[in-house]
C-alpha positions in Angstrom: 0.1 0.1 0.0 1.2 3.3 -0.7 1.8 5.8 1.7 -0.6 8.4 0.3 -3.6 5.5 0.4 -2.7 4.8 3.9 -2.9 8.3 5.6 -6.1 8.6 3.5 -7.5 5.7 5.2 -6.4 6.5 8.6 -8.0 9.9 8.1 -11.3 8.5 6.8 -11.2 5.9 9.5 -10.4 8.5 12.0 -13.7 11.0 11.2 -15.6 7.6 10.8 -15.1 6.4 14.2 -15.1 9.8 15.8 -18.9 10.1 14.2 -19.7 7.1 15.3 -18.6 7.9 19.0 -20.1 11.3 19.1 -23.5 9.7 18.1 -23.2 6.9 20.7 -22.5 9.5 23.4 -24.7 12.4 22.7 -27.2 11.1 20.4 -28.2 7.6 21.6 -31.7 8.7 22.8 -32.8 10.7 19.8 -31.6 8.1 17.3 -32.0 4.3 19.0 -33.8 4.5 22.7 -36.7 6.9 22.1 -37.7 5.2 18.7 -37.6 1.7 20.6 -39.3 2.9 23.7 -42.3 4.6 21.4 -42.6 1.4 19.2 -42.3 -0.5 22.7 -45.3 1.5 24.2 -47.7 1.5 21.1 -47.0 -2.2 20.6 -48.0 -2.6 24.1 -51.1 -0.2 23.9 -52.0 -0.7 20.3 -55.9 -1.4 19.4 -56.9 -0.5 22.9 -59.9 1.2 21.1 -61.0 -2.3 19.4 -60.0 -4.2 22.2 -62.7 -2.3 24.5 -64.9 -1.9 21.7 -67.5 -3.7 23.6 -67.9 -1.3 26.4 -71.1 1.1 25.9 -70.5 4.3 24.9 -70.9 6.9 27.8 -69.2 10.0 28.6 -66.7 7.9 31.3 -65.5 5.8 28.1 -64.4 8.8 26.8 -62.7 9.8 29.9 -61.2 6.5 30.1 -59.4 6.9 27.2 -58.1 10.4 27.2 -56.6 8.8 30.9 -55.4 6.0 29.1 -53.8 8.6 26.5 -52.5 10.9 29.5 -50.5 7.5 30.5 -49.0 6.9 27.4 -48.0 10.0 27.0 -46.3 10.4 30.5 -44.9 7.1 30.0 -42.8 8.1 26.7 -41.4 11.1 28.6 -39.3 8.8 31.3 -35.8 7.9 30.4 -36.8 3.9 31.1 -40.2 2.2 30.5 -41.1 -0.5 32.6 -43.6 -2.7 30.4 -44.9 -4.5 32.9 -46.4 -1.4 34.7 -48.3 -0.5 31.2 -49.2 -4.4 31.3 -50.5 -4.0 34.4 -52.6 -1.2 33.8 -54.1 -3.1 30.9 -54.6 -6.0 33.1 -56.4 -3.6 35.7 -58.8 -1.9 32.6 -59.8 -5.7 31.6 -60.6 -6.3 35.1 -62.7 -3.0 35.8 -64.4 -3.3 32.3 -65.9 -7.1 32.1 -68.9 -5.7 32.9 -69.0 -3.7 29.3 -70.0 -0.3 31.5 -67.5 2.2 32.8 -69.0 3.7 35.8 -67.6 6.8 37.5 -66.4 4.4 40.5 -64.6 2.4 38.0 -62.9 5.3 36.4 -62.0 6.9 39.8 -60.2 3.5 40.3 -58.4 3.3 37.0 -57.1 6.9 37.5 -55.9 6.2 40.8 -54.1 3.1 39.3 -52.7 5.1 36.5 -51.1 7.6 38.8 -49.8 5.3 41.3 -47.7 3.4 38.3 -47.0 7.0 36.7 -45.7 7.7 40.8 -44.1 4.4 40.7 -42.1 5.0 37.4 -40.9 8.4 38.5 -39.6 7.2 41.6 -37.5 4.3 39.9 -36.4 7.5 37.5 -34.5 9.0 40.5 
């Protein structure tokens, strides 16, 4: 190999590794972690409206879905997401919605569960 080719390869590889190192240390959340986190939360909470389509249309049902959206939006803000807590919320929704009616009492219990899970996630964050 000629000296000129060796120097060009050395410079190119140095620049390449510097870019990879910069992205890995500074932009990892933007390019890797956040898309994976968003995908996993969407995957777990996908089709909730279809899953709970059997629930009768009431104002409480609309409030329930706004609470679910609030939960998913807040859970995405955390650095780490524990999908077990998301699945626990979905399981509790199944429990409270098995009679196909969302009552005010059920909605308050679900709100309390969501707030408790978010508080638990915040405490794990610190």
